[in-house]
C-alpha positions in Angstrom: -16.8 -28.9 -13.0 -14.0 -31.3 -12.0 -10.5 -29.9 -10.3 -8.6 -30.3 -13.5 -10.7 -27.7 -15.6 -10.9 -25.5 -12.7 -7.1 -25.8 -12.4 -6.7 -25.0 -16.2 -8.8 -21.8 -15.9 -6.7 -20.6 -12.8 -3.4 -21.5 -14.4 -4.4 -19.4 -17.5 -5.5 -16.4 -15.5 -2.1 -16.6 -13.2 -0.1 -16.8 -16.3 -1.6 -14.0 -18.0 -0.6 -11.7 -14.9 2.8 -13.1 -15.0 3.3 -12.4 -18.6 2.7 -8.6 -18.0 5.9 -8.6 -15.7 9.0 -6.7 -16.9 12.6 -8.0 -16.3 13.1 -5.2 -13.7 9.9 -6.4 -11.7 11.2 -10.1 -11.6 14.8 -8.9 -10.7 13.4 -6.6 -7.9 11.3 -9.4 -6.6 14.1 -12.1 -6.8 16.2 -9.9 -4.3 13.2 -9.7 -1.8 12.3 -13.5 -2.3 16.0 -14.4 -1.5 16.1 -12.1 1.5 13.0 -13.8 2.9 14.0 -17.3 2.1 17.5 -17.5 3.3 16.6 -16.8 6.7 14.0 -19.5 6.9 14.9 -22.0 9.6 14.1 -24.9 7.1 16.9 -23.6 4.8 19.3 -22.2 7.6 19.6 -25.6 9.0 19.6 -27.5 5.7 22.7 -29.3 4.4 21.0 -30.2 1.1 18.2 -28.3 -0.7 16.6 -29.4 -3.8 15.7 -26.2 -5.7 15.2 -25.1 -9.4 16.4 -22.4 -11.9 13.6 -19.9 -12.4 12.9 -18.8 -16.1 11.0 -16.1 -17.7 8.8 -14.3 -15.4 8.7 -16.9 -12.6 9.5 -15.6 -9.3 13.4 -15.5 -9.4 15.5 -17.9 -7.6 18.9 -17.3 -9.0 20.0 -15.0 -5.9 19.0 -17.4 -3.5 20.7 -20.3 -5.2 23.9 -18.3 -5.0 23.3 -17.5 -1.4 23.0 -21.0 -0.6 25.7 -22.2 -2.5 27.9 -19.7 -0.9 27.0 -20.8 2.5 28.0 -24.4 1.7 24.7 -25.9 1.1 24.6 -28.7 -1.5 21.9 -27.4 -3.9 20.3 -30.0 -6.2 19.0 -28.7 -9.5 16.5 -30.5 -11.7 17.3 -32.1 -15.1 14.0 -32.7 -17.2 13.7 -36.1 -18.6 11.8 -37.1 -21.8 9.0 -38.6 -19.8 8.9 -35.3 -17.7 10.3 -37.0 -14.7 13.3 -35.1 -13.0 16.9 -36.2 -12.6 19.1 -34.1 -10.5 22.5 -32.5 -10.5 24.5 -30.3 -8.1 24.6 -26.6 -8.5 28.3 -25.4 -8.8 27.7 -21.8 -8.7 27.5 -19.2 -11.4 28.7 -20.7 -14.8 27.8 -24.3 -13.8 24.5 -24.0 -15.8 23.7 -24.9 -19.4 20.7 -23.9 -21.4 18.7 -26.9 -22.7 15.7 -26.7 -25.1 13.1 -29.6 -24.7 11.2 -29.8 -27.9 9.1 -26.6 -28.4 9.2 -25.5 -24.8 11.0 -22.7 -23.2 14.7 -23.5 -22.9 15.6 -24.3 -19.4 18.9 -23.7 -17.4 20.1 -27.2 -16.1 23.2 -28.0 -14.0 26.1 -29.2 -16.3 27.8 -31.9 -14.1 27.2 -35.4 -13.2 23.6 -36.7 -13.1 22.8 -38.1 -9.7 19.4 -40.0 -10.3 15.9 -39.3 -9.9 15.9 -40.5 -6.2 18.8 -37.8 -5.3 15.8 -35.5 -4.3 15.1 -37.9 -1.2 18.4 -36.7 0.3 17.1 -33.1 0.5 16.4 -31.4 3.9 14.1 -29.0 2.1 12.7 -28.8 -1.4 11.7 -25.5 -3.1 8.8 -26.1 -5.3 7.9 -24.1 -8.5 4.2 -23.1 -8.6 1.5 -20.7 -9.7 -0.3 -20.3 -6.6 -1.0 -21.7 -3.2 -4.1 -21.4 -0.9 -4.8 -21.1 2.8 -4.3 -24.9 3.3 -1.1 -24.9 1.5 -2.4 -26.6 -1.6 -0.1 -25.8 -4.5 -1.0 -25.2 -8.0 1.7 -26.4 -10.5 1.9 -25.8 -14.2 0.3 -29.2 -14.9 3.1 -31.2 -16.4 3.4 -33.6 -13.5 7.1 -33.5 -12.9 6.7 -32.2 -9.4 3.7 -34.6 -8.6 6.3 -37.4 -9.4 8.8 -35.8 -6.9 6.4 -35.5 -4.2 5.1 -39.2 -4.8 8.8 -40.4 -4.7 9.3 -38.4 -1.4 6.5 -40.2 0.1 7.4 -43.5 -1.0 10.9 -43.0 0.5 9.5 -41.7 3.8 11.7 -38.7 3.3 10.1 -35.7 5.0 11.8 -32.6 3.9 10.3 -29.2 4.2 8.2 -28.2 1.1 8.4 -24.6 0.2 6.8 -22.8 -2.6 8.2 -19.4 -3.9 5.5 -16.9 -5.3 4.4 -13.5 -6.1 2.2 -11.9 -3.4 -1.0 -11.9 -5.7 -0.4 -15.7 -6.1 -1.6 -16.6 -2.6 -5.2 -17.1 -3.4 -8.4 -18.3 -1.5 -8.6 -21.7 -2.9 -6.7 -24.1 -5.3 -8.7 -27.0 -6.7 -7.4 -30.0 -5.0 -7.2 -33.7 -6.3 -6.5 -36.7 -4.2 -2.9 -37.0 -5.1 -2.1 -33.4 -4.2 0.1 -32.7 -1.1 0.1 -29.5 0.8 3.4 -27.4 1.1 4.8 -26.3 4.5 5.4 -22.8 3.6 5.0 -20.1 0.9 7.8 -17.4 0.5 6.6 -14.1 -1.2 8.3 -10.7 -1.5 6.4 -9.4 1.4 6.7 -12.3 3.8 6.5 -15.9 4.7 3.4 -18.0 5.6 3.4 -21.4 7.0 0.7 -23.8 7.1 -0.9 -26.1 9.5 -0.3 -23.4 12.4 -2.9 -20.7 13.1 -0.2 -18.1 13.9 1.9 -19.2 10.9 2.1 -15.6 9.0 5.3 -13.7 9.4 
């Protein structure tokens, strides 16, 4: 069986677990994630961070976005384009997001201001990536839409080298994510209970 069917099965199983979480679960873990992430050297020293607004039962990012914004970090947030690529806009704090429905999908919260172009992400010192899982090699499992595959390819083409960080629940650090040739490992995963870096045997903290 190839990597993509394996990925589909893993996505289905992980989403089933997420869908059982309550709003209180999500809120509690969002605070823990922000507390872990805000102290990361990759974010502490960053002037620009490309991030995303969590929706539904995704690991919550809103607390972290506000903490970064309050610290004076330029936070870029994605705007989904019709072809699934991502434009970007700057986060202006609470009240600066608008709800946008893309076809029959779940409504997304997107920045209300100026669109900065698909290449804006190449200016980021760190990129926070959504995901469903990561394995011991740092291979990330996304939702399968391809938006962040394009972002990662764009970063590679531009020779940009931001820190790549994925935010997950503890149970989503798994033994193996089926990988394809275009997949790129992340540098670190943040979960409510800790941070793990990849490429360094002593990377757990």
